Steps between C-alpha positions, in 0.01 A plus 500: 500500500589849387831533318756732657584810293868404476415156366244636256752753369762226456249282318399791280865550412529138391184531293626813325838337430325198348270714291806684365647164397175396335418831329821702461353716224167563674349829389168639392362325195315810385674638190586869538754760390429775750333564835193628312464177306547294815235683704253465212581130452464434872156661510399285203628186671228507768297177457695431181813302408828670425505312169173659391611847614821464296290419193292816547758763595702527173202643314395703803841665535528555127175697516585675827877505561490741792275621778425815304369309199305259720343789691344615169382154399146428388352267762317278248822445302690429821237242603539326165878476545483350850176304474660153522653577843158498662327764716586730211259783580639546849858456378448756223362747756799444728753531215349830385500632857854381550626664182328829572636505856853427371469773239350761731689432827830340395587639157415164341755311712428217744589604858741301715331498838230275647281795609512665157439173316203390713343843453466418128173348367512121482825471694498308829793381709556192292526695175712767665740237634528337159597834350737596783678167493516437128503840333709686757699224668378596849440234769131409481285198572200460271236274656280317251291185541803271467692694764199489730463123459868412535556736792233309689608153398866572571416654837649836409181685596192411697288759325288498186513881469745610227620806696569291808675232293718766341605622846567144618721421202683831535583407861632157400708585191789742442403804289728371224275192469161667503441537127642157422292335773179610328611356167636182652180426687288582194698266275499224760126545542441476126726200441503296821290615794177536303172589663308182431769237452841593645789274398621442856688179411737686268508834685850627576357683805341190651730479806443865592126492438284460815169488308285225663332436166811400312519145375775275627791402284531138401 
């Protein structure tokens, strides 16, 4: 039976409130000191853990502290600096393209709009939303693999498409909750609602979770 929009919105509100209780300090775990550092770190985080990215970026940003310096980087040296993040040739190409675009089009500064961000090399909606929400404090929902999985299990979206999930979550949550919702779902996905073995028996969202695959509480 399909859930009525009003009931789904009310349930989403309870989920968000519980996530805020569980993860009051939820925020991006990518270390950064500026929008430039965050967009670079987010590009590096593709298919890589935040922990690994945070191990790589100090040396990277020491070598290239701004978009202007990164735009002039030697690609081989850049590859060596980011090698342990995986897919390093493609990431190096994207980072060089990003830096040159920032230098040439935006005076070395990271823009503040979705259209301008997604026009940059290596920047999709997820990366743009991470930057908008965390560097600029603008309401934004970043949809990663954890958000995709939990949105489905929690019945917040019936889609597997990140763009559609983003729209579904935007419709369910107040703008003031958008950025937090991403972080809350990501943390809950990492710690409790894991892909292979979710801890349903101890999950604080159990009563509001309609997922037919959840295990019953004892």
